[in-house]
ROSE-4610 file (N, C-alpha, C; in Angstrom, 1 decimal, always signed):
// ROSE-4610
residu = [M/M/M/E/E/E/K/K/K/N/N/N/I/I/I/S/S/S/I/I/I/L/L/L/T/T/T/P/P/P/E/E/E/V/V/V/A/A/A/L/L/L/R/R/R/N/N/N/K/K/K/S/S/S/T/T/T/K/K/K/N/N/N/T/T/T/I/I/I/E/E/E/T/T/T/I/I/I/K/K/K/S/S/S/I/I/I/V/V/V/N/N/N/T/T/T/A/A/A/M/M/M/K/K/K/P/P/P/V/V/V/H/H/H/W/W/W/L/L/L/S/S/S/A/A/A/Y/Y/Y/Y/Y/Y/S/S/S/M/M/M/V/V/V/L/L/L/E/E/E/R/R/R/K/K/K/V/V/V/S/S/S/T/T/T/K/K/K/Q/Q/Q/T/T/T/L/L/L/L/L/L/L/L/L/L/L/L/N/N/N/A/A/A/Q/Q/Q/A/A/A/A/A/A/F/F/F/V/V/V/I/I/I/T/T/T/A/A/A/F/F/F/P/P/P/V/V/V/E/E/E/A/A/A/P/P/P/F/F/F/V/V/V/V/V/V/R/R/R/L/L/L/I/I/I/C/C/C/L/L/L/S/S/S/W/W/W/F/F/F/V/V/V/K/K/K/A/A/A/L/L/L/F/F/F/A/A/A/C/C/C/K/K/K/K/K/K/S/S/S/F/F/F]
num = [1/1/1/2/2/2/3/3/3/4/4/4/5/5/5/6/6/6/7/7/7/8/8/8/9/9/9/10/10/10/11/11/11/12/12/12/13/13/13/14/14/14/15/15/15/16/16/16/17/17/17/18/18/18/19/19/19/20/20/20/21/21/21/22/22/22/23/23/23/24/24/24/25/25/25/26/26/26/27/27/27/28/28/28/29/29/29/30/30/30/31/31/31/32/32/32/33/33/33/34/34/34/35/35/35/36/36/36/37/37/37/38/38/38/39/39/39/40/40/40/41/41/41/42/42/42/43/43/43/44/44/44/45/45/45/46/46/46/47/47/47/48/48/48/49/49/49/50/50/50/51/51/51/52/52/52/53/53/53/54/54/54/55/55/55/56/56/56/57/57/57/58/58/58/59/59/59/60/60/60/61/61/61/62/62/62/63/63/63/64/64/64/65/65/65/66/66/66/67/67/67/68/68/68/69/69/69/70/70/70/71/71/71/72/72/72/73/73/73/74/74/74/75/75/75/76/76/76/77/77/77/78/78/78/79/79/79/80/80/80/81/81/81/82/82/82/83/83/83/84/84/84/85/85/85/86/86/86/87/87/87/88/88/88/89/89/89/90/90/90/91/91/91/92/92/92/93/93/93/94/94/94/95/95/95/96/96/96/97/97/97/98/98/98/99/99/99]
x = [-46.6/-45.3/-45.4/-44.3/-44.3/-43.5/-44.1/-43.5/-43.1/-41.8/-41.3/-40.8/-41.3/-40.9/-40.3/-39.1/-38.4/-38.8/-39.4/-39.7/-38.9/-38.1/-37.2/-38.0/-37.9/-38.4/-37.5/-38.0/-37.1/-35.9/-36.0/-34.8/-33.8/-34.2/-33.2/-32.6/-33.4/-32.9/-31.9/-32.2/-31.3/-30.0/-30.1/-28.9/-28.0/-28.7/-27.9/-27.2/-27.9/-27.3/-26.2/-26.4/-25.3/-24.1/-24.4/-23.3/-22.5/-23.1/-22.4/-21.6/-22.2/-21.5/-20.3/-20.4/-19.3/-18.2/-18.5/-17.5/-16.8/-17.5/-16.9/-16.0/-16.4/-15.6/-14.3/-14.4/-13.2/-12.3/-12.8/-12.0/-11.3/-12.0/-11.4/-10.3/-10.5/-9.4/-8.2/-8.4/-7.3/-6.6/-7.3/-6.6/-5.8/-6.3/-5.6/-4.3/-4.5/-3.3/-2.3/-2.7/-1.7/-1.0/-1.5/-0.8/+0.7/+1.2/+2.6/+3.3/+2.7/+3.3/+3.4/+2.4/+2.4/+3.5/+3.6/+4.7/+6.1/+6.2/+7.5/+7.8/+6.7/+6.8/+7.3/+6.8/+7.2/+8.7/+9.0/+10.4/+11.4/+11.0/+11.9/+12.0/+10.9/+10.9/+11.9/+11.9/+12.8/+14.2/+14.5/+15.9/+16.4/+15.6/+16.0/+15.9/+15.3/+15.0/+14.3/+13.3/+12.5/+11.2/+10.1/+8.8/+8.9/+8.5/+8.5/+7.0/+6.5/+5.1/+4.9/+3.7/+3.3/+3.8/+3.7/+4.2/+5.7/+6.4/+7.9/+8.3/+7.5/+7.7/+7.6/+6.5/+6.3/+7.4/+7.9/+9.0/+10.3/+10.5/+11.7/+11.6/+10.4/+10.1/+10.3/+9.9/+10.1/+11.6/+12.4/+13.8/+14.5/+14.1/+14.6/+14.3/+13.1/+12.7/+13.5/+13.7/+14.4/+15.9/+16.5/+17.8/+18.0/+17.0/+17.1/+16.9/+16.0/+15.8/+17.0/+17.6/+18.8/+20.0/+20.3/+21.5/+21.5/+20.4/+20.5/+20.4/+19.6/+19.6/+20.8/+21.8/+23.1/+23.1/+22.3/+22.2/+21.2/+20.6/+19.6/+20.2/+19.5/+20.1/+20.4/+21.4/+21.9/+20.8/+19.9/+18.9/+17.9/+17.6/+16.8/+17.5/+18.8/+19.6/+19.6/+19.7/+19.7/+18.3/+17.2/+15.9/+15.7/+16.2/+16.1/+17.0/+18.2/+19.1/+18.4/+17.7/+17.0/+15.9/+15.2/+14.1/+14.7/+15.9/+16.5/+17.0/+17.5/+18.0/+16.8/+15.7/+14.5/+13.9/+13.9/+13.4/+14.3/+15.6/+16.5/+16.2/+16.0/+15.7/+14.4/+13.4/+12.1/+12.2/+13.0/+13.3/+14.0/+15.0/+15.7/+14.8/+13.9/+13.0/+12.0/+11.6/+10.6/+11.1/+12.4/+13.0/+13.7]
y = [+12.9/+12.8/+11.6/+10.8/+9.7/+10.0/+9.6/+9.9/+8.6/+8.5/+7.2/+7.6/+6.8/+7.0/+5.7/+5.8/+4.7/+4.6/+3.5/+3.3/+2.1/+2.5/+1.5/+0.7/-0.5/-1.3/-1.2/-1.4/-1.3/-2.1/-3.3/-4.2/-3.6/-3.0/-2.4/-1.2/-0.4/+0.8/+0.4/-0.6/-1.0/-1.6/-2.3/-2.9/-1.7/-0.7/+0.5/+1.2/+1.3/+2.0/+1.1/-0.2/-1.1/-1.1/-1.0/-1.0/+0.3/+1.4/+2.7/+2.6/+2.0/+1.9/+1.0/-0.1/-1.0/-0.3/+0.4/+1.2/+2.2/+2.9/+3.9/+3.2/+2.0/+1.3/+0.9/+0.4/-0.1/+1.1/+2.3/+3.5/+3.9/+3.8/+4.1/+3.2/+1.9/+0.9/+1.2/+1.5/+1.7/+3.0/+4.0/+5.3/+5.0/+4.3/+4.0/+3.1/+2.2/+1.3/+2.1/+3.1/+3.9/+5.0/+5.3/+6.4/+6.2/+5.0/+4.8/+5.1/+4.7/+5.0/+6.5/+7.2/+8.7/+9.3/+8.7/+9.2/+9.0/+7.8/+7.4/+8.3/+8.6/+9.5/+10.9/+11.4/+12.7/+12.6/+11.5/+11.3/+11.3/+10.5/+10.4/+11.7/+12.5/+13.8/+14.7/+14.6/+15.5/+15.0/+13.7/+13.3/+13.5/+13.3/+13.5/+14.9/+15.8/+17.2/+17.3/+16.5/+16.6/+15.8/+16.1/+15.5/+14.0/+13.1/+11.7/+11.3/+10.7/+10.3/+9.0/+8.6/+7.4/+6.2/+6.2/+5.2/+5.0/+6.1/+6.0/+5.5/+5.8/+5.3/+3.8/+3.3/+1.9/+1.2/+1.8/+1.3/+1.2/+2.2/+2.2/+1.1/+0.9/-0.1/-1.5/-1.6/-2.9/-3.2/-2.1/-2.3/-2.7/-2.1/-2.4/-3.8/-4.2/-5.6/-6.6/-6.3/-7.2/-7.3/-6.2/-6.2/-7.0/-6.9/-7.6/-9.1/-9.5/-10.9/-11.5/-10.6/-11.1/-11.2/-10.3/-10.2/-11.2/-11.3/-12.0/-13.5/-14.1/-15.6/-16.3/-16.4/-16.9/-18.3/-19.1/-20.6/-20.9/-20.0/-20.3/-21.0/-21.8/-22.4/-21.4/-21.7/-20.8/-20.3/-21.1/-20.7/-19.7/-19.9/-18.9/-17.6/-17.6/-16.4/-15.7/-16.4/-15.8/-15.2/-15.8/-15.3/-14.0/-14.0/-12.8/-11.7/-12.0/-11.0/-10.4/-11.2/-10.7/-9.8/-10.1/-9.3/-7.9/-8.0/-6.8/-5.9/-6.5/-5.7/-5.0/-5.8/-5.3/-4.1/-4.3/-3.2/-1.9/-2.1/-1.0/-0.2/-1.0/-0.4/+0.3/-0.2/+0.4/+1.7/+1.8/+3.0/+4.0/+3.6/+4.5/+5.1/+4.2/+4.7/+5.7/+5.5/+6.3/+7.7/+7.7/+9.0/+9.6]
z = [-20.6/-20.0/-19.0/-19.0/-18.1/-16.8/-15.7/-14.4/-13.8/-13.5/-12.9/-11.4/-10.5/-9.1/-8.6/-8.0/-7.4/-6.0/-5.6/-4.2/-3.7/-2.7/-2.1/-1.0/-1.0/+0.1/+1.3/+2.5/+3.7/+3.6/+3.0/+2.9/+2.0/+0.9/+0.0/+0.6/+1.3/+1.9/+3.0/+3.8/+4.8/+4.2/+3.1/+2.4/+1.9/+1.3/+0.8/+2.0/+3.1/+4.3/+4.8/+4.9/+5.4/+4.5/+3.2/+2.2/+2.4/+2.6/+2.8/+4.1/+5.2/+6.4/+6.3/+5.5/+5.2/+4.5/+3.5/+2.7/+3.5/+4.4/+5.2/+6.3/+6.8/+7.7/+7.0/+5.8/+5.1/+4.8/+4.4/+4.2/+5.5/+6.6/+7.9/+8.3/+8.0/+8.3/+7.4/+6.1/+5.2/+5.6/+6.0/+6.4/+7.7/+8.6/+9.8/+9.5/+8.6/+8.3/+7.5/+6.8/+6.0/+6.8/+8.0/+8.8/+9.0/+9.3/+9.4/+8.1/+7.0/+5.7/+5.4/+5.8/+5.6/+6.6/+7.8/+8.7/+8.1/+7.5/+6.9/+5.7/+5.0/+3.8/+4.2/+5.3/+5.8/+6.3/+6.9/+7.4/+6.2/+5.2/+4.0/+3.3/+3.3/+2.6/+3.4/+4.7/+5.5/+5.3/+5.3/+5.1/+3.7/+2.7/+1.3/+0.8/+1.6/+1.3/+0.0/-0.3/-1.4/-1.1/-1.8/-1.6/-2.0/-1.1/-1.4/-1.3/-2.4/-2.4/-1.6/-1.5/-0.8/-1.6/-2.9/-3.7/-3.6/-3.6/-3.5/-2.1/-1.1/+0.3/+0.3/-0.4/-0.4/-1.2/-2.3/-3.0/-2.2/-1.4/-0.5/+0.6/+1.1/+2.1/+1.5/+0.2/-0.5/-0.7/-1.0/-1.2/+0.1/+1.2/+2.5/+2.9/+2.7/+3.1/+2.2/+0.9/+0.1/+0.5/+0.9/+1.4/+2.7/+3.6/+4.9/+4.6/+3.7/+3.4/+2.6/+1.8/+1.1/+2.0/+2.9/+3.6/+4.8/+5.5/+6.8/+6.9/+6.0/+6.2/+5.6/+6.4/+5.9/+5.5/+6.2/+5.9/+4.9/+4.1/+3.1/+1.9/+1.2/+0.0/-1.0/-1.9/-2.9/-3.8/-4.2/-5.1/-4.5/-3.2/-2.5/-2.4/-2.1/-2.0/-3.4/-4.5/-5.8/-6.1/-5.7/-5.9/-5.1/-3.8/-3.0/-3.5/-4.1/-4.7/-5.9/-6.7/-7.9/-7.5/-6.4/-5.8/-5.4/-4.7/-4.2/-5.4/-6.4/-7.6/-8.3/-8.4/-9.1/-8.2/-6.9/-6.0/-6.2/-6.3/-6.5/-7.8/-8.8/-10.1/-10.1/-9.4/-9.3/-8.5/-7.5/-6.7/-7.6/-8.4/-9.2/-10.3/-10.8/-11.9/-11.3/-10.0/-9.4/-9.0/-8.6/-8.2/-9.4]
C-alpha cells in the first residue's frame, strides 16, 4: 500500500492563509457594499407588498438611472438622447420580464 503525505512548506502555507484572508476580505467588502441594495429590496418589498429579490432591486435601480439620464440632460445631442431612451426602454422591459 502506498502512503502519500503532503507537506506544505512555510511559504505555501502562508500563501494559502493569505489567500483565505484575501477572499474573506473581498466577501466582507461585497457584503458591506450590498447592504444598501438589501435595504432597498426590503423597502421595495414593503411598497409593492410582495417579495422583491436583489436582482429585481438592481433592475429597478437600472430603470431609475436610465430615466434620470434620459429625462434631465435637456441640451444633450439628439443621438445621445435616443441612446438613453433605448436604454430606458430596455430597462423597463427587463423589469417587466423579471416581475
